[in-house]
C-alpha positions as CSV (number, residue, x, y, z in Angstrom):
1,M,13.2,-2.9,23.3
2,P,13.8,-2.4,19.6
3,L,13.6,0.7,17.4
4,F,11.0,-0.8,14.9
5,S,8.6,-3.7,14.9
6,V,7.9,-5.1,11.4
7,I,4.8,-6.7,10.9
8,L,4.6,-9.5,7.9
9,P,1.2,-11.0,7.4
10,A,2.2,-14.4,5.2
11,H,-0.7,-16.0,3.3
12,N,0.9,-18.8,0.8
13,A,4.1,-16.6,0.6
14,A,6.4,-19.7,0.6
15,Q,7.9,-18.3,-2.8
16,T,8.0,-14.6,-1.7
17,L,8.8,-14.5,2.1
18,P,12.6,-15.2,1.8
19,Q,13.1,-12.1,-0.7
20,T,11.3,-10.3,1.4
21,V,13.0,-11.0,4.9
22,A,16.9,-10.6,3.2
23,S,15.3,-6.9,2.3
24,L,15.0,-6.5,6.4
25,Q,18.3,-8.1,6.7
26,A,19.7,-5.8,4.2
27,Q,18.2,-2.5,6.0
28,T,21.2,0.1,7.2
29,C,19.3,0.2,10.5
30,T,19.5,-3.1,11.9
31,D,17.7,-2.2,15.3
32,W,14.9,-4.4,14.3
33,E,12.3,-7.1,15.4
34,A,9.9,-8.7,12.6
35,I,6.9,-10.6,12.9
36,V,5.8,-13.1,10.7
37,V,2.4,-13.8,11.4
38,E,1.1,-16.9,8.8
39,D,-2.2,-16.4,7.8
40,Q,-4.0,-19.9,6.9
41,S,-1.5,-20.9,4.0
42,T,-2.1,-23.9,2.1
43,D,1.9,-24.2,0.8
44,T,4.7,-23.9,2.9
45,T,4.8,-21.0,4.3
46,W,4.9,-21.3,8.0
47,Q,7.8,-24.1,7.5
48,V,9.6,-21.2,5.4
49,A,9.2,-18.8,8.1
50,C,10.1,-20.8,10.7
51,D,13.7,-21.7,8.6
52,L,13.8,-18.2,8.1
53,A,13.9,-17.7,12.3
54,R,15.8,-20.1,13.3
55,P,19.2,-18.3,12.3
56,E,17.8,-14.8,12.6
57,P,17.3,-14.0,16.1
58,R,15.5,-10.7,15.2
59,L,12.9,-12.8,13.3
60,R,9.8,-14.4,15.4
61,V,7.1,-16.7,13.5
62,M,3.3,-16.9,14.9
63,R,-0.2,-18.1,13.4
64,N,-3.0,-16.0,13.2
65,T,-5.8,-16.5,15.8
66,G,-8.6,-14.6,13.3
67,K,-9.3,-14.3,9.6
68,G,-7.7,-12.5,6.7
69,P,-4.6,-10.1,6.8
70,S,-6.2,-7.4,9.0
71,A,-6.4,-10.1,11.8
72,A,-2.6,-11.1,11.4
73,R,-1.3,-7.2,11.3
74,N,-3.6,-6.4,14.5
75,L,-2.5,-9.5,16.3
76,G,1.4,-9.1,15.0
77,A,0.8,-5.4,16.2
78,A,-0.3,-6.5,19.6
79,E,2.8,-8.5,19.7
80,A,5.4,-5.9,19.2
81,R,7.8,-4.8,21.4
82,G,9.0,-1.8,19.3
83,E,8.5,2.0,19.5
84,I,7.3,2.1,15.8
85,L,5.3,0.0,13.4
86,A,6.0,-0.6,9.9
87,F,4.2,-3.1,7.9
88,C,5.0,-4.9,5.0
89,D,3.4,-7.7,2.8
90,A,5.0,-10.9,2.5
91,D,5.4,-10.3,-1.2
92,D,7.2,-6.8,-1.4
93,L,10.6,-5.7,-0.7
94,W,12.2,-2.6,0.9
95,T,15.0,-0.5,0.0
96,S,17.9,-0.8,2.2
97,T,17.3,2.7,3.6
98,K,13.8,2.5,4.3
99,L,14.0,2.2,8.4
100,D,16.6,5.2,8.6
101,G,14.6,7.5,6.5
102,T,11.4,6.9,8.4
103,A,13.3,7.1,11.8
104,A,14.4,10.4,10.4
105,A,11.2,11.3,9.2
106,L,8.8,10.7,12.5
107,Q,10.5,13.4,14.2
108,G,8.4,15.8,12.6
109,A,4.8,14.1,11.8
110,D,3.2,10.9,13.4
111,A,3.2,8.3,10.2
112,V,5.3,8.3,7.6
113,F,5.4,6.8,4.0
114,G,7.8,6.9,0.7
115,R,7.6,6.4,-3.0
116,I,6.9,3.1,-4.2
117,G,8.5,1.0,-7.5
118,F,6.5,-1.2,-8.9
119,F,7.8,-4.4,-10.6
120,D,6.4,-7.9,-12.0
121,G,9.1,-10.7,-12.0
122,T,12.7,-8.7,-11.1
123,P,12.7,-6.1,-8.7
124,T,15.6,-4.8,-10.2
125,H,13.2,-3.7,-13.4
126,V,11.0,-1.0,-12.0
127,R,8.2,-0.1,-14.4
128,T,6.8,2.9,-12.5
129,H,6.9,4.8,-9.4
130,S,4.5,6.6,-7.2
131,T,4.5,10.2,-6.0
132,V,4.7,11.6,-2.9
133,P,2.9,14.9,-2.5
134,A,5.2,17.6,-0.2
135,A,2.2,18.4,2.3
136,P,1.0,16.4,5.0
137,V,-1.8,14.1,3.8
138,T,-5.9,15.1,4.3
139,I,-9.1,13.2,3.8
140,P,-9.7,14.7,0.7
141,V,-6.6,13.3,-1.0
142,L,-6.9,9.9,0.3
143,M,-10.5,10.0,-1.0
144,G,-9.2,10.9,-4.3
145,E,-5.7,8.9,-4.8
146,N,-4.3,7.7,-1.6
147,P,-0.3,8.3,-2.2
148,V,0.3,5.7,0.7
149,C,-0.7,3.2,-1.8
150,T,-0.5,-0.3,0.3
151,L,0.3,-1.0,4.3
152,S,3.7,-1.7,3.0
153,N,5.0,1.9,3.0
154,L,3.1,2.8,6.1
155,S,4.9,3.3,9.4
156,L,3.9,4.7,13.1
157,R,4.0,4.7,16.7
158,K,2.9,1.6,18.1
159,Q,1.1,3.9,20.7
160,D,-0.8,5.8,18.1
161,F,-1.7,2.7,16.2
162,D,-3.1,1.0,19.7
163,A,-5.4,4.3,20.1
164,L,-6.7,3.9,16.6
165,E,-7.4,0.1,17.5
166,G,-5.9,-1.5,14.5
167,F,-7.1,-1.9,11.5
168,R,-11.2,-3.0,10.8
169,T,-11.5,-7.0,10.4
170,D,-15.1,-6.8,8.9
171,M,-13.9,-5.2,5.6
172,V,-12.0,-7.2,2.9
173,H,-11.2,-4.4,0.4
174,N,-10.0,-0.6,1.6
175,E,-9.8,-1.3,5.0
176,D,-6.0,0.5,4.8
177,L,-7.9,3.5,3.8
178,E,-10.2,3.2,6.5
179,F,-7.8,3.3,9.0
180,L,-6.0,6.0,7.3
181,I,-9.0,8.2,7.4
182,R,-8.9,7.5,10.9
183,L,-5.6,8.3,11.2
184,V,-5.8,12.2,9.8
185,G,-9.1,12.8,10.6
186,R,-8.3,12.5,14.8
187,G,-5.4,15.1,14.0
188,L,-2.3,13.0,13.7
189,I,-0.1,13.9,10.7
190,L,0.9,11.8,7.7
191,Q,3.5,13.0,5.6
192,G,5.5,11.3,2.8
193,V,9.0,11.4,2.0
194,D,10.1,11.8,-1.5
195,S,12.4,8.4,-1.2
196,L,12.4,5.5,-2.9
197,H,10.5,3.0,0.3
198,V,9.1,0.1,-1.2
199,L,9.6,-2.7,-3.8
200,Y,5.9,-3.5,-4.8
201,R,5.2,-6.8,-7.1
202,L,2.5,-6.5,-9.4
203,S,0.1,-9.0,-9.6
204,P,-2.6,-8.8,-12.5
205,L,-4.8,-11.3,-11.3
206,G,-5.0,-10.1,-7.4
207,L,-5.1,-6.0,-8.6
208,S,-7.4,-6.9,-11.2
209,A,-10.0,-8.5,-9.1
210,D,-9.3,-5.5,-6.0
211,L,-10.4,-2.5,-9.5
212,D,-13.8,-4.6,-9.5
213,A,-14.0,-5.3,-5.9
214,M,-13.0,-2.1,-4.3
215,Q,-16.0,0.2,-4.8
216,A,-17.6,-1.6,-1.6
217,G,-14.9,-1.4,0.9
218,R,-14.6,2.4,-0.6
219,A,-18.2,2.7,0.6
220,T,-17.3,1.6,4.2
221,A,-13.9,4.4,4.2
222,L,-16.4,6.9,3.2
223,E,-18.4,6.1,5.7
224,T,-15.7,7.0,8.0
225,A,-14.8,10.3,6.2
226,R,-18.4,11.5,6.6
227,R,-17.9,11.1,10.5
228,F,-15.2,13.7,10.1
229,G,-16.6,15.9,7.9
230,F,-15.9,15.0,4.7
231,R,-18.5,15.3,1.8
232,P,-17.8,13.5,-1.3
233,D,-18.5,15.2,-4.7
234,P,-18.1,14.5,-8.4
235,R,-14.5,16.2,-8.4
236,S,-13.3,13.5,-5.6
237,E,-15.2,10.9,-7.4
238,A,-13.3,11.9,-10.6
239,V,-9.7,12.1,-9.5
240,H,-10.6,8.2,-7.6
241,L,-11.2,6.6,-10.9
242,R,-8.2,8.3,-12.7
243,Y,-6.3,6.6,-9.7
244,L,-7.9,3.4,-10.6
245,A,-7.1,4.0,-14.7
246,R,-3.5,4.9,-14.1
247,R,-3.5,1.5,-11.7
248,A,-5.0,-0.5,-14.7
249,L,-2.9,0.8,-17.5
250,R,0.2,-0.1,-14.9
251,L,-1.1,-3.7,-15.1
252,D,-1.9,-3.5,-18.6
253,L,-5.2,-3.8,-18.3
254,P,-6.2,-1.4,-21.4
255,G,-10.4,-2.2,-21.1
256,T,-10.9,-2.2,-17.6
257,A,-8.4,1.5,-17.8
258,L,-10.7,2.9,-20.6
259,R,-14.0,2.0,-18.8
260,L,-12.5,3.4,-15.3
261,A,-10.9,6.7,-17.4
262,L,-14.4,7.0,-19.1
263,R,-16.4,7.2,-16.1
264,G,-14.1,9.8,-14.4
265,L,-13.9,12.1,-17.1
266,A,-18.2,11.7,-17.1
267,R,-18.1,12.5,-13.4
268,A,-16.1,15.3,-13.7
269,P,-13.7,16.1,-16.5
270,R,-12.1,19.4,-15.1
271,A,-11.1,17.1,-11.9
272,F,-9.9,14.2,-13.8
273,L,-8.0,16.6,-16.3
274,S,-5.8,18.5,-13.6
275,P,-3.4,18.9,-12.8
276,L,-3.2,18.7,-16.7
277,R,0.0,16.5,-17.0
278,R,-1.2,13.5,-15.4
279,G,-4.7,14.0,-16.4
280,A,-3.8,14.1,-20.2
281,L,-1.8,11.1,-19.5
282,V,-3.9,8.8,-17.9
283,S,-7.0,9.8,-20.2
284,G,-5.0,9.7,-23.5
285,G,-3.4,6.6,-22.5
286,A,-6.5,5.0,-21.6
287,L,-8.1,6.0,-25.1
288,V,-5.2,4.4,-27.2
289,A,-4.5,1.7,-24.5
290,P,-7.4,-1.2,-26.3
291,I,-5.5,-0.3,-30.3
292,L,-2.2,-0.8,-29.4
293,P,-0.1,-4.0,-29.3
294,R,0.7,-5.2,-26.3
295,A,4.3,-5.0,-26.4
296,L,3.8,-1.1,-27.0
297,R,1.4,-0.7,-24.5
298,R,4.0,-2.3,-22.0
299,S,7.0,-0.1,-23.2
300,L,4.5,3.1,-22.9
301,F,2.8,2.5,-19.9
302,C,4.8,0.4,-17.8
303,H,7.8,1.5,-17.8
């Protein structure tokens, strides 16, 4: 039985999947299996995955019997043989020590995530990094600035994933947030590791759509948070809007960033600006970004 089962949902990922699998094969921890769940692709993802699996005995390929990435992840988790589940999207990459660092961190936690480097085009040219809180993550933190950011950054024991009954398949956005709320709400420790674990491929079109469509999924996640005693207030909403504004700046979407920042400042200016360094950088950046030349914007906000 392997230590890790890596769950890889893959939809129209023929171009990026080989690089993702290569980042798994480069891991310093070799005790893993990977399950690629092909999710109704219209390109050659299935053939590419099968070609990758032929010389790699640790790689299995199957088709999603449901619909969407949550169903694909749940299927992969159900078929997993490893003690620990680690999720990875088919267009993201892992740093070589990600699994070893995760295994060590799980000695003192129930679920683990690390820092993320955001890139477009070439993974050696990381534009910006996420931050990791020192303390275990709480529901208010998740509802403000979810530091896990992406499921490519999450690992937990299979027995805990099964007890939580997996991801909701009726959600289009924020199903990862809703799952993390249930995880933390049931008393499991979600702990960050201050090491670079994931290289996240930026896609302005996809994430731009997310920024506008996240609110319905967030409302569902909020319903789950309420069941665990969380009560939203203008402060948490302002912090969440700052998080979205920062993502918009990273994606070079100045108009979206300004709109989100102004909403956050209107909701709770003190919360939006705290801590001052982050709040001032996001609000100042959002205010000036629309009038700056594109090259200067990218130099300031996308490095």
